[in-house]
Gaussian input, Z-matrix of N, CA and C with variables (Angstrom, degrees):
# hf/3-21g

backbone

0 1
 N
 C     1     B1
 C     2     B2     1     A1
 N     3     B3     2     A2     1     D1
 C     4     B4     3     A3     2     D2
 C     5     B5     4     A4     3     D3
 N     6     B6     5     A5     4     D4
 C     7     B7     6     A6     5     D5
 C     8     B8     7     A7     6     D6
 N     9     B9     8     A8     7     D7
 C    10    B10     9     A9     8     D8
 C    11    B11    10    A10     9     D9
 N    12    B12    11    A11    10    D10
 C    13    B13    12    A12    11    D11
 C    14    B14    13    A13    12    D12
 N    15    B15    14    A14    13    D13
 C    16    B16    15    A15    14    D14
 C    17    B17    16    A16    15    D15
 N    18    B18    17    A17    16    D16
 C    19    B19    18    A18    17    D17
 C    20    B20    19    A19    18    D18
 N    21    B21    20    A20    19    D19
 C    22    B22    21    A21    20    D20
 C    23    B23    22    A22    21    D21
 N    24    B24    23    A23    22    D22
 C    25    B25    24    A24    23    D23
 C    26    B26    25    A25    24    D24
 N    27    B27    26    A26    25    D25
 C    28    B28    27    A27    26    D26
 C    29    B29    28    A28    27    D27
 N    30    B30    29    A29    28    D28
 C    31    B31    30    A30    29    D29
 C    32    B32    31    A31    30    D30
 N    33    B33    32    A32    31    D31
 C    34    B34    33    A33    32    D32
 C    35    B35    34    A34    33    D33
 N    36    B36    35    A35    34    D34
 C    37    B37    36    A36    35    D35
 C    38    B38    37    A37    36    D36
 N    39    B39    38    A38    37    D37
 C    40    B40    39    A39    38    D38
 C    41    B41    40    A40    39    D39
 N    42    B42    41    A41    40    D40
 C    43    B43    42    A42    41    D41
 C    44    B44    43    A43    42    D42
 N    45    B45    44    A44    43    D43
 C    46    B46    45    A45    44    D44
 C    47    B47    46    A46    45    D45
 N    48    B48    47    A47    46    D46
 C    49    B49    48    A48    47    D47
 C    50    B50    49    A49    48    D48
 N    51    B51    50    A50    49    D49
 C    52    B52    51    A51    50    D50
 C    53    B53    52    A52    51    D51
 N    54    B54    53    A53    52    D52
 C    55    B55    54    A54    53    D53
 C    56    B56    55    A55    54    D54
 N    57    B57    56    A56    55    D55
 C    58    B58    57    A57    56    D56
 C    59    B59    58    A58    57    D57
 N    60    B60    59    A59    58    D58
 C    61    B61    60    A60    59    D59
 C    62    B62    61    A61    60    D60
 N    63    B63    62    A62    61    D61
 C    64    B64    63    A63    62    D62
 C    65    B65    64    A64    63    D63
 N    66    B66    65    A65    64    D64
 C    67    B67    66    A66    65    D65
 C    68    B68    67    A67    66    D66
 N    69    B69    68    A68    67    D67
 C    70    B70    69    A69    68    D68
 C    71    B71    70    A70    69    D69
 N    72    B72    71    A71    70    D70
 C    73    B73    72    A72    71    D71
 C    74    B74    73    A73    72    D72
 N    75    B75    74    A74    73    D73
 C    76    B76    75    A75    74    D74
 C    77    B77    76    A76    75    D75
 N    78    B78    77    A77    76    D76
 C    79    B79    78    A78    77    D77
 C    80    B80    79    A79    78    D78
 N    81    B81    80    A80    79    D79
 C    82    B82    81    A81    80    D80
 C    83    B83    82    A82    81    D81
 N    84    B84    83    A83    82    D82
 C    85    B85    84    A84    83    D83
 C    86    B86    85    A85    84    D84
 N    87    B87    86    A86    85    D85
 C    88    B88    87    A87    86    D86
 C    89    B89    88    A88    87    D87
 N    90    B90    89    A89    88    D88
 C    91    B91    90    A90    89    D89
 C    92    B92    91    A91    90    D90
 N    93    B93    92    A92    91    D91
 C    94    B94    93    A93    92    D92
 C    95    B95    94    A94    93    D93
 N    96    B96    95    A95    94    D94
 C    97    B97    96    A96    95    D95
 C    98    B98    97    A97    96    D96
 N    99    B99    98    A98    97    D97
 C   100   B100    99    A99    98    D98
 C   101   B101   100   A100    99    D99
 N   102   B102   101   A101   100   D100
 C   103   B103   102   A102   101   D101
 C   104   B104   103   A103   102   D102
 N   105   B105   104   A104   103   D103
 C   106   B106   105   A105   104   D104
 C   107   B107   106   A106   105   D105
 N   108   B108   107   A107   106   D106
 C   109   B109   108   A108   107   D107
 C   110   B110   109   A109   108   D108
 N   111   B111   110   A110   109   D109
 C   112   B112   111   A111   110   D110
 C   113   B113   112   A112   111   D111
 N   114   B114   113   A113   112   D112
 C   115   B115   114   A114   113   D113
 C   116   B116   115   A115   114   D114
 N   117   B117   116   A116   115   D115
 C   118   B118   117   A117   116   D116
 C   119   B119   118   A118   117   D117
 N   120   B120   119   A119   118   D118
 C   121   B121   120   A120   119   D119
 C   122   B122   121   A121   120   D120
 N   123   B123   122   A122   121   D121
 C   124   B124   123   A123   122   D122
 C   125   B125   124   A124   123   D123
 N   126   B126   125   A125   124   D124
 C   127   B127   126   A126   125   D125
 C   128   B128   127   A127   126   D126
 N   129   B129   128   A128   127   D127
 C   130   B130   129   A129   128   D128
 C   131   B131   130   A130   129   D129
 N   132   B132   131   A131   130   D130
 C   133   B133   132   A132   131   D131
 C   134   B134   133   A133   132   D132
 N   135   B135   134   A134   133   D133
 C   136   B136   135   A135   134   D134
 C   137   B137   136   A136   135   D135
 N   138   B138   137   A137   136   D136
 C   139   B139   138   A138   137   D137
 C   140   B140   139   A139   138   D138
 N   141   B141   140   A140   139   D139
 C   142   B142   141   A141   140   D140
 C   143   B143   142   A142   141   D141
 N   144   B144   143   A143   142   D142
 C   145   B145   144   A144   143   D143
 C   146   B146   145   A145   144   D144
 N   147   B147   146   A146   145   D145
 C   148   B148   147   A147   146   D146
 C   149   B149   148   A148   147   D147
 N   150   B150   149   A149   148   D148
 C   151   B151   150   A150   149   D149
 C   152   B152   151   A151   150   D150
 N   153   B153   152   A152   151   D151
 C   154   B154   153   A153   152   D152
 C   155   B155   154   A154   153   D153
 N   156   B156   155   A155   154   D154
 C   157   B157   156   A156   155   D155
 C   158   B158   157   A157   156   D156
 N   159   B159   158   A158   157   D157
 C   160   B160   159   A159   158   D158
 C   161   B161   160   A160   159   D159
 N   162   B162   161   A161   160   D160
 C   163   B163   162   A162   161   D161
 C   164   B164   163   A163   162   D162
 N   165   B165   164   A164   163   D163
 C   166   B166   165   A165   164   D164
 C   167   B167   166   A166   165   D165
 N   168   B168   167   A167   166   D166
 C   169   B169   168   A168   167   D167
 C   170   B170   169   A169   168   D168
 N   171   B171   170   A170   169   D169
 C   172   B172   171   A171   170   D170
 C   173   B173   172   A172   171   D171
 N   174   B174   173   A173   172   D172
 C   175   B175   174   A174   173   D173
 C   176   B176   175   A175   174   D174
 N   177   B177   176   A176   175   D175
 C   178   B178   177   A177   176   D176
 C   179   B179   178   A178   177   D177
 N   180   B180   179   A179   178   D178
 C   181   B181   180   A180   179   D179
 C   182   B182   181   A181   180   D180
 N   183   B183   182   A182   181   D181
 C   184   B184   183   A183   182   D182
 C   185   B185   184   A184   183   D183
 N   186   B186   185   A185   184   D184
 C   187   B187   186   A186   185   D185
 C   188   B188   187   A187   186   D186
 N   189   B189   188   A188   187   D187
 C   190   B190   189   A189   188   D188
 C   191   B191   190   A190   189   D189
 N   192   B192   191   A191   190   D190
 C   193   B193   192   A192   191   D191
 C   194   B194   193   A193   192   D192
 N   195   B195   194   A194   193   D193
 C   196   B196   195   A195   194   D194
 C   197   B197   196   A196   195   D195
 N   198   B198   197   A197   196   D196
 C   199   B199   198   A198   197   D197
 C   200   B200   199   A199   198   D198
 N   201   B201   200   A200   199   D199
 C   202   B202   201   A201   200   D200
 C   203   B203   202   A202   201   D201
 N   204   B204   203   A203   202   D202
 C   205   B205   204   A204   203   D203
 C   206   B206   205   A205   204   D204
 N   207   B207   206   A206   205   D205
 C   208   B208   207   A207   206   D206
 C   209   B209   208   A208   207   D207
 N   210   B210   209   A209   208   D208
 C   211   B211   210   A210   209   D209
 C   212   B212   211   A211   210   D210
 N   213   B213   212   A212   211   D211
 C   214   B214   213   A213   212   D212
 C   215   B215   214   A214   213   D213
 N   216   B216   215   A215   214   D214
 C   217   B217   216   A216   215   D215
 C   218   B218   217   A217   216   D216
 N   219   B219   218   A218   217   D217
 C   220   B220   219   A219   218   D218
 C   221   B221   220   A220   219   D219
 N   222   B222   221   A221   220   D220
 C   223   B223   222   A222   221   D221
 C   224   B224   223   A223   222   D222
 N   225   B225   224   A224   223   D223
 C   226   B226   225   A225   224   D224
 C   227   B227   226   A226   225   D225
 N   228   B228   227   A227   226   D226
 C   229   B229   228   A228   227   D227
 C   230   B230   229   A229   228   D228
 N   231   B231   230   A230   229   D229
 C   232   B232   231   A231   230   D230
 C   233   B233   232   A232   231   D231
 N   234   B234   233   A233   232   D232
 C   235   B235   234   A234   233   D233
 C   236   B236   235   A235   234   D234
 N   237   B237   236   A236   235   D235
 C   238   B238   237   A237   236   D236
 C   239   B239   238   A238   237   D237
 N   240   B240   239   A239   238   D238
 C   241   B241   240   A240   239   D239
 C   242   B242   241   A241   240   D240
 N   243   B243   242   A242   241   D241
 C   244   B244   243   A243   242   D242
 C   245   B245   244   A244   243   D243
 N   246   B246   245   A245   244   D244
 C   247   B247   246   A246   245   D245
 C   248   B248   247   A247   246   D246
 N   249   B249   248   A248   247   D247
 C   250   B250   249   A249   248   D248
 C   251   B251   250   A250   249   D249
 N   252   B252   251   A251   250   D250
 C   253   B253   252   A252   251   D251
 C   254   B254   253   A253   252   D252
 N   255   B255   254   A254   253   D253
 C   256   B256   255   A255   254   D254
 C   257   B257   256   A256   255   D255
 N   258   B258   257   A257   256   D256
 C   259   B259   258   A258   257   D257
 C   260   B260   259   A259   258   D258
 N   261   B261   260   A260   259   D259
 C   262   B262   261   A261   260   D260
 C   263   B263   262   A262   261   D261
 N   264   B264   263   A263   262   D262
 C   265   B265   264   A264   263   D263
 C   266   B266   265   A265   264   D264
 N   267   B267   266   A266   265   D265
 C   268   B268   267   A267   266   D266
 C   269   B269   268   A268   267   D267
 N   270   B270   269   A269   268   D268
 C   271   B271   270   A270   269   D269
 C   272   B272   271   A271   270   D270
 N   273   B273   272   A272   271   D271
 C   274   B274   273   A273   272   D272
 C   275   B275   274   A274   273   D273
 N   276   B276   275   A275   274   D274
 C   277   B277   276   A276   275   D275
 C   278   B278   277   A277   276   D276
 N   279   B279   278   A278   277   D277
 C   280   B280   279   A279   278   D278
 C   281   B281   280   A280   279   D279
 N   282   B282   281   A281   280   D280
 C   283   B283   282   A282   281   D281
 C   284   B284   283   A283   282   D282
 N   285   B285   284   A284   283   D283
 C   286   B286   285   A285   284   D284
 C   287   B287   286   A286   285   D285
 N   288   B288   287   A287   286   D286
 C   289   B289   288   A288   287   D287
 C   290   B290   289   A289   288   D288
 N   291   B291   290   A290   289   D289
 C   292   B292   291   A291   290   D290
 C   293   B293   292   A292   291   D291
 N   294   B294   293   A293   292   D292
 C   295   B295   294   A294   293   D293
 C   296   B296   295   A295   294   D294
 N   297   B297   296   A296   295   D295
 C   298   B298   297   A297   296   D296
 C   299   B299   298   A298   297   D297
 N   300   B300   299   A299   298   D298
 C   301   B301   300   A300   299   D299
 C   302   B302   301   A301   300   D300
 N   303   B303   302   A302   301   D301
 C   304   B304   303   A303   302   D302
 C   305   B305   304   A304   303   D303
 N   306   B306   305   A305   304   D304
 C   307   B307   306   A306   305   D305
 C   308   B308   307   A307   306   D306
 N   309   B309   308   A308   307   D307
 C   310   B310   309   A309   308   D308
 C   311   B311   310   A310   309   D309
 N   312   B312   311   A311   310   D310
 C   313   B313   312   A312   311   D311
 C   314   B314   313   A313   312   D312
 N   315   B315   314   A314   313   D313
 C   316   B316   315   A315   314   D314
 C   317   B317   316   A316   315   D315
 N   318   B318   317   A317   316   D316
 C   319   B319   318   A318   317   D317
 C   320   B320   319   A319   318   D318

   B1=1.4520
   B2=1.5273
   B3=1.3373
   B4=1.4587
   B5=1.5245
   B6=1.3087
   B7=1.4650
   B8=1.5219
   B9=1.3493
   B10=1.4546
   B11=1.5319
   B12=1.3148
   B13=1.4648
   B14=1.5236
   B15=1.3344
   B16=1.4581
   B17=1.5178
   B18=1.3026
   B19=1.4530
   B20=1.5205
   B21=1.3279
   B22=1.4612
   B23=1.5225
   B24=1.3130
   B25=1.4603
   B26=1.5106
   B27=1.3308
   B28=1.4558
   B29=1.5147
   B30=1.3316
   B31=1.4575
   B32=1.5221
   B33=1.3137
   B34=1.4600
   B35=1.5208
   B36=1.3371
   B37=1.4626
   B38=1.5193
   B39=1.3345
   B40=1.4598
   B41=1.5251
   B42=1.3154
   B43=1.4695
   B44=1.5268
   B45=1.3364
   B46=1.4649
   B47=1.5295
   B48=1.3200
   B49=1.4645
   B50=1.5236
   B51=1.3314
   B52=1.4689
   B53=1.5258
   B54=1.3278
   B55=1.4627
   B56=1.5227
   B57=1.3396
   B58=1.4641
   B59=1.5242
   B60=1.3153
   B61=1.4652
   B62=1.5279
   B63=1.3343
   B64=1.4593
   B65=1.5275
   B66=1.3341
   B67=1.4684
   B68=1.5243
   B69=1.3324
   B70=1.4674
   B71=1.5277
   B72=1.3135
   B73=1.4628
   B74=1.5294
   B75=1.3372
   B76=1.4709
   B77=1.5228
   B78=1.3467
   B79=1.4674
   B80=1.5257
   B81=1.3288
   B82=1.4656
   B83=1.5245
   B84=1.3181
   B85=1.4592
   B86=1.5265
   B87=1.3249
   B88=1.4572
   B89=1.5283
   B90=1.3234
   B91=1.4694
   B92=1.5218
   B93=1.3147
   B94=1.4670
   B95=1.5298
   B96=1.3400
   B97=1.4665
   B98=1.5282
   B99=1.3370
   B100=1.4655
   B101=1.5284
   B102=1.3203
   B103=1.4643
   B104=1.5245
   B105=1.3203
   B106=1.4656
   B107=1.5292
   B108=1.3426
   B109=1.4590
   B110=1.5248
   B111=1.3268
   B112=1.4635
   B113=1.5245
   B114=1.3191
   B115=1.4692
   B116=1.5250
   B117=1.3044
   B118=1.4567
   B119=1.5304
   B120=1.3361
   B121=1.4587
   B122=1.5195
   B123=1.3258
   B124=1.4591
   B125=1.5262
   B126=1.3113
   B127=1.4650
   B128=1.5298
   B129=1.3243
   B130=1.4603
   B131=1.5258
   B132=1.3281
   B133=1.4552
   B134=1.5335
   B135=1.3146
   B136=1.4614
   B137=1.5204
   B138=1.3216
   B139=1.4656
   B140=1.5284
   B141=1.3155
   B142=1.4625
   B143=1.5270
   B144=1.3489
   B145=1.4661
   B146=1.5237
   B147=1.3168
   B148=1.4661
   B149=1.5184
   B150=1.3177
   B151=1.4645
   B152=1.5184
   B153=1.3251
   B154=1.4695
   B155=1.5227
   B156=1.3072
   B157=1.4686
   B158=1.5196
   B159=1.3217
   B160=1.4628
   B161=1.5239
   B162=1.3041
   B163=1.4606
   B164=1.5316
   B165=1.3324
   B166=1.4618
   B167=1.5289
   B168=1.3024
   B169=1.4646
   B170=1.5233
   B171=1.3145
   B172=1.4609
   B173=1.5338
   B174=1.3346
   B175=1.4699
   B176=1.5330
   B177=1.3415
   B178=1.4639
   B179=1.5206
   B180=1.3222
   B181=1.4691
   B182=1.5271
   B183=1.3310
   B184=1.4679
   B185=1.5268
   B186=1.3319
   B187=1.4626
   B188=1.5144
   B189=1.3181
   B190=1.4619
   B191=1.5293
   B192=1.3281
   B193=1.4692
   B194=1.5216
   B195=1.3224
   B196=1.4546
   B197=1.5287
   B198=1.3313
   B199=1.4671
   B200=1.5278
   B201=1.3141
   B202=1.4656
   B203=1.5279
   B204=1.3293
   B205=1.4710
   B206=1.5286
   B207=1.3235
   B208=1.4592
   B209=1.5146
   B210=1.3317
   B211=1.4648
   B212=1.5206
   B213=1.3195
   B214=1.4615
   B215=1.5203
   B216=1.3220
   B217=1.4634
   B218=1.5237
   B219=1.3150
   B220=1.4643
   B221=1.5288
   B222=1.3128
   B223=1.4598
   B224=1.5218
   B225=1.3256
   B226=1.4617
   B227=1.5254
   B228=1.3053
   B229=1.4583
   B230=1.5296
   B231=1.3338
   B232=1.4624
   B233=1.5283
   B234=1.3138
   B235=1.4568
   B236=1.5243
   B237=1.3290
   B238=1.4681
   B239=1.5302
   B240=1.3264
   B241=1.4669
   B242=1.5281
   B243=1.3143
   B244=1.4647
   B245=1.5298
   B246=1.3182
   B247=1.4630
   B248=1.5264
   B249=1.3351
   B250=1.4656
   B251=1.5268
   B252=1.2853
   B253=1.4642
   B254=1.5175
   B255=1.3032
   B256=1.4621
   B257=1.5193
   B258=1.2947
   B259=1.4669
   B260=1.5254
   B261=1.3369
   B262=1.4538
   B263=1.5030
   B264=1.3007
   B265=1.4599
   B266=1.5193
   B267=1.3044
   B268=1.4584
   B269=1.5262
   B270=1.3213
   B271=1.4612
   B272=1.5108
   B273=1.3212
   B274=1.4564
   B275=1.5164
   B276=1.3258
   B277=1.4563
   B278=1.5284
   B279=1.3151
   B280=1.4519
   B281=1.5195
   B282=1.3199
   B283=1.4639
   B284=1.5323
   B285=1.3345
   B286=1.4676
   B287=1.5251
   B288=1.3162
   B289=1.4580
   B290=1.5255
   B291=1.3340
   B292=1.4646
   B293=1.5176
   B294=1.3256
   B295=1.4577
   B296=1.5258
   B297=1.3181
   B298=1.4564
   B299=1.5230
   B300=1.3283
   B301=1.4534
   B302=1.5401
   B303=1.3364
   B304=1.4634
   B305=1.5293
   B306=1.3472
   B307=1.4511
   B308=1.5170
   B309=1.3395
   B310=1.4594
   B311=1.5250
   B312=1.3242
   B313=1.4626
   B314=1.5244
   B315=1.3504
   B316=1.4626
   B317=1.5280
   B318=1.3146
   B319=1.4741
   B320=1.5142
   A1=107.94
   A2=116.35
   A3=119.79
   A4=110.47
   A5=115.69
   A6=119.89
   A7=113.17
   A8=118.56
   A9=118.24
   A10=112.20
   A11=118.39
   A12=123.20
   A13=108.23
   A14=116.15
   A15=121.62
   A16=109.53
   A17=116.97
   A18=121.19
   A19=107.68
   A20=116.51
   A21=122.73
   A22=108.32
   A23=116.05
   A24=119.42
   A25=110.02
   A26=116.44
   A27=121.47
   A28=113.51
   A29=117.72
   A30=120.15
   A31=111.24
   A32=114.45
   A33=121.74
   A34=107.61
   A35=115.63
   A36=121.28
   A37=109.20
   A38=114.86
   A39=119.05
   A40=108.17
   A41=115.89
   A42=119.96
   A43=110.96
   A44=117.01
   A45=120.24
   A46=111.34
   A47=117.56
   A48=120.87
   A49=111.25
   A50=116.94
   A51=120.87
   A52=109.70
   A53=117.36
   A54=121.43
   A55=110.29
   A56=117.47
   A57=120.99
   A58=111.46
   A59=117.49
   A60=120.95
   A61=111.07
   A62=117.02
   A63=119.35
   A64=110.94
   A65=118.06
   A66=120.91
   A67=110.74
   A68=117.19
   A69=121.40
   A70=110.50
   A71=116.30
   A72=120.54
   A73=111.16
   A74=116.93
   A75=119.74
   A76=111.40
   A77=116.18
   A78=119.61
   A79=110.88
   A80=117.19
   A81=120.58
   A82=110.41
   A83=117.19
   A84=120.99
   A85=110.82
   A86=117.71
   A87=121.23
   A88=110.48
   A89=116.90
   A90=120.62
   A91=110.33
   A92=117.55
   A93=121.83
   A94=110.12
   A95=117.40
   A96=120.62
   A97=110.69
   A98=116.57
   A99=120.40
   A100=110.90
   A101=117.59
   A102=120.99
   A103=110.58
   A104=117.40
   A105=119.37
   A106=111.49
   A107=117.84
   A108=119.98
   A109=111.15
   A110=116.84
   A111=120.54
   A112=110.98
   A113=117.19
   A114=120.67
   A115=109.78
   A116=116.43
   A117=120.81
   A118=110.94
   A119=117.32
   A120=120.80
   A121=112.20
   A122=117.07
   A123=120.47
   A124=111.00
   A125=116.90
   A126=120.47
   A127=110.57
   A128=117.95
   A129=120.46
   A130=111.54
   A131=116.14
   A132=119.57
   A133=110.64
   A134=117.10
   A135=121.74
   A136=111.21
   A137=116.29
   A138=120.30
   A139=112.00
   A140=118.09
   A141=121.54
   A142=112.73
   A143=117.72
   A144=118.64
   A145=114.21
   A146=118.31
   A147=119.89
   A148=110.16
   A149=115.15
   A150=120.19
   A151=112.06
   A152=116.77
   A153=120.61
   A154=109.20
   A155=115.65
   A156=120.38
   A157=109.65
   A158=115.63
   A159=122.12
   A160=106.13
   A161=115.79
   A162=120.26
   A163=108.24
   A164=119.73
   A165=121.32
   A166=113.98
   A167=118.02
   A168=119.83
   A169=111.46
   A170=116.86
   A171=120.07
   A172=112.72
   A173=119.68
   A174=118.17
   A175=112.77
   A176=116.48
   A177=119.25
   A178=110.61
   A179=117.16
   A180=120.69
   A181=111.33
   A182=116.94
   A183=120.22
   A184=110.66
   A185=117.18
   A186=120.71
   A187=112.40
   A188=116.36
   A189=120.40
   A190=110.55
   A191=117.07
   A192=120.77
   A193=110.62
   A194=117.43
   A195=121.50
   A196=111.05
   A197=117.50
   A198=120.51
   A199=111.18
   A200=117.64
   A201=121.82
   A202=110.17
   A203=115.89
   A204=120.52
   A205=110.42
   A206=116.89
   A207=120.83
   A208=112.90
   A209=116.46
   A210=119.97
   A211=112.78
   A212=118.10
   A213=119.49
   A214=115.24
   A215=118.91
   A216=120.44
   A217=113.46
   A218=118.39
   A219=121.91
   A220=110.97
   A221=117.40
   A222=123.78
   A223=110.16
   A224=115.83
   A225=121.76
   A226=110.37
   A227=115.65
   A228=121.59
   A229=108.58
   A230=118.31
   A231=119.53
   A232=113.05
   A233=117.67
   A234=120.42
   A235=113.01
   A236=117.83
   A237=120.31
   A238=113.29
   A239=117.06
   A240=124.10
   A241=113.23
   A242=117.22
   A243=120.09
   A244=108.69
   A245=115.86
   A246=120.18
   A247=108.45
   A248=118.03
   A249=120.07
   A250=110.41
   A251=116.89
   A252=121.97
   A253=110.88
   A254=115.18
   A255=121.68
   A256=109.32
   A257=116.43
   A258=123.57
   A259=112.75
   A260=116.55
   A261=120.82
   A262=114.54
   A263=117.91
   A264=122.65
   A265=110.51
   A266=115.80
   A267=121.39
   A268=112.86
   A269=119.69
   A270=121.74
   A271=112.16
   A272=115.86
   A273=121.29
   A274=108.61
   A275=116.21
   A276=121.63
   A277=109.19
   A278=116.48
   A279=121.67
   A280=108.98
   A281=117.56
   A282=125.78
   A283=113.51
   A284=117.54
   A285=118.82
   A286=111.58
   A287=116.50
   A288=120.93
   A289=110.72
   A290=115.77
   A291=121.89
   A292=109.55
   A293=115.64
   A294=120.19
   A295=108.32
   A296=116.83
   A297=120.31
   A298=111.81
   A299=118.13
   A300=121.35
   A301=111.91
   A302=116.72
   A303=119.11
   A304=113.92
   A305=117.54
   A306=121.40
   A307=115.40
   A308=118.87
   A309=121.22
   A310=109.96
   A311=116.51
   A312=121.96
   A313=108.62
   A314=116.70
   A315=122.26
   A316=112.50
   A317=118.87
   A318=123.21
   A319=109.31
   D1=131.20
   D2=-179.34
   D3=-76.10
   D4=170.14
   D5=-175.33
   D6=-74.50
   D7=-20.22
   D8=-179.86
   D9=-96.07
   D10=10.81
   D11=174.50
   D12=-109.17
   D13=139.80
   D14=-179.04
   D15=-123.26
   D16=139.20
   D17=174.47
   D18=-81.81
   D19=113.91
   D20=-176.02
   D21=-118.17
   D22=92.38
   D23=-178.07
   D24=68.60
   D25=-116.23
   D26=-179.94
   D27=-95.34
   D28=-5.83
   D29=-176.34
   D30=-125.75
   D31=162.28
   D32=178.52
   D33=-103.96
   D34=129.11
   D35=-179.41
   D36=-125.35
   D37=149.84
   D38=172.80
   D39=-80.57
   D40=168.88
   D41=179.20
   D42=-62.25
   D43=-38.21
   D44=178.39
   D45=-66.14
   D46=-37.56
   D47=177.77
   D48=-66.07
   D49=-37.00
   D50=176.74
   D51=-63.97
   D52=-44.25
   D53=179.51
   D54=-63.25
   D55=-43.91
   D56=179.47
   D57=-64.86
   D58=-40.71
   D59=178.81
   D60=-65.12
   D61=-39.92
   D62=178.59
   D63=-67.96
   D64=-35.06
   D65=175.20
   D66=-60.65
   D67=-41.34
   D68=177.11
   D69=-61.77
   D70=-42.73
   D71=-179.90
   D72=-66.52
   D73=-36.65
   D74=176.53
   D75=-65.48
   D76=-39.38
   D77=177.43
   D78=-64.30
   D79=-40.99
   D80=177.22
   D81=-61.13
   D82=-41.49
   D83=178.84
   D84=-64.31
   D85=-38.93
   D86=177.85
   D87=-62.51
   D88=-42.20
   D89=178.08
   D90=-64.71
   D91=-42.42
   D92=178.84
   D93=-60.98
   D94=-44.08
   D95=177.74
   D96=-61.93
   D97=-45.17
   D98=-178.55
   D99=-62.12
   D100=-42.25
   D101=179.70
   D102=-66.22
   D103=-42.15
   D104=-178.48
   D105=-65.99
   D106=-39.18
   D107=176.40
   D108=-70.17
   D109=-35.32
   D110=179.07
   D111=-65.23
   D112=-38.83
   D113=177.74
   D114=-59.13
   D115=-47.82
   D116=-178.27
   D117=-69.05
   D118=-42.26
   D119=178.93
   D120=-65.17
   D121=-38.63
   D122=177.93
   D123=-61.24
   D124=-37.18
   D125=179.65
   D126=-62.10
   D127=-46.16
   D128=179.05
   D129=-66.04
   D130=-40.00
   D131=178.07
   D132=-64.32
   D133=-44.41
   D134=178.46
   D135=-60.07
   D136=-44.11
   D137=179.28
   D138=-66.24
   D139=-30.56
   D140=-177.69
   D141=-78.24
   D142=-33.25
   D143=-173.29
   D144=-103.60
   D145=-6.93
   D146=179.11
   D147=-122.63
   D148=167.08
   D149=176.11
   D150=-82.54
   D151=-18.26
   D152=177.92
   D153=-73.09
   D154=160.52
   D155=-177.89
   D156=-132.41
   D157=131.26
   D158=172.95
   D159=-113.97
   D160=126.84
   D161=177.07
   D162=-64.32
   D163=121.17
   D164=-176.13
   D165=-70.69
   D166=-7.98
   D167=179.78
   D168=-63.63
   D169=-43.49
   D170=-175.68
   D171=-69.16
   D172=-45.25
   D173=174.50
   D174=-64.72
   D175=-34.41
   D176=176.68
   D177=-62.04
   D178=-45.67
   D179=179.31
   D180=-65.41
   D181=-38.61
   D182=177.53
   D183=-64.14
   D184=-43.68
   D185=177.91
   D186=-65.41
   D187=-39.78
   D188=178.24
   D189=-65.04
   D190=-42.52
   D191=178.12
   D192=-63.44
   D193=-38.83
   D194=178.20
   D195=-64.96
   D196=-43.57
   D197=177.00
   D198=-64.79
   D199=-40.87
   D200=178.23
   D201=-60.67
   D202=-44.39
   D203=177.17
   D204=-59.91
   D205=-47.86
   D206=-178.45
   D207=-61.05
   D208=-43.34
   D209=-178.54
   D210=-72.32
   D211=-30.48
   D212=-175.02
   D213=-102.67
   D214=-15.68
   D215=-178.85
   D216=-118.47
   D217=-35.88
   D218=-175.96
   D219=-90.79
   D220=-44.86
   D221=-172.25
   D222=-84.82
   D223=82.86
   D224=-176.97
   D225=-133.93
   D226=156.25
   D227=175.85
   D228=-68.99
   D229=129.23
   D230=179.55
   D231=-66.25
   D232=-24.02
   D233=-176.93
   D234=-81.03
   D235=-48.01
   D236=-174.44
   D237=-114.44
   D238=-4.24
   D239=178.65
   D240=61.24
   D241=30.88
   D242=174.36
   D243=-109.25
   D244=151.49
   D245=177.44
   D246=-72.43
   D247=135.87
   D248=178.56
   D249=-64.61
   D250=115.42
   D251=-176.81
   D252=-91.56
   D253=148.11
   D254=178.34
   D255=-79.69
   D256=106.57
   D257=178.27
   D258=52.50
   D259=37.36
   D260=177.64
   D261=75.16
   D262=9.83
   D263=-177.69
   D264=-97.32
   D265=-170.77
   D266=-176.34
   D267=-76.16
   D268=-22.70
   D269=-178.27
   D270=-73.87
   D271=157.65
   D272=178.74
   D273=-98.69
   D274=131.42
   D275=-178.72
   D276=-88.01
   D277=128.20
   D278=177.23
   D279=-90.47
   D280=133.27
   D281=179.46
   D282=57.58
   D283=55.28
   D284=178.10
   D285=-76.20
   D286=154.25
   D287=175.33
   D288=-82.55
   D289=-36.87
   D290=179.56
   D291=-133.25
   D292=155.09
   D293=175.75
   D294=-72.57
   D295=133.15
   D296=-179.42
   D297=-75.53
   D298=-15.09
   D299=-179.08
   D300=-91.34
   D301=-54.24
   D302=-175.60
   D303=-105.97
   D304=-12.26
   D305=176.13
   D306=83.24
   D307=2.94
   D308=-179.59
   D309=-67.31
   D310=145.34
   D311=-179.73
   D312=-73.08
   D313=126.69
   D314=-179.43
   D315=-105.56
   D316=-12.81
   D317=179.37
   D318=-130.23

């Protein structure tokens, strides 16, 4: 195996393919965030302009669950399949340059 090929799960990817795959995953996470905020924002807008009432707890929980799913299942390093951690801690790092677990370049 050459130095610019990486074993990523069951397949071998080049460094550029890893970067492109992580960009796709970041875009998916952005869409997930936008949808989760839109769900919650729509609830407040609906409550403000109509006489009907939707309890904001349920859309908030749905949006939170959607963000949790996105951060823990979608937003992963293509090489080692771990979530990019913030300085090796429990938090997830948004837009990292390198994976904190395997060190592969993500940008």
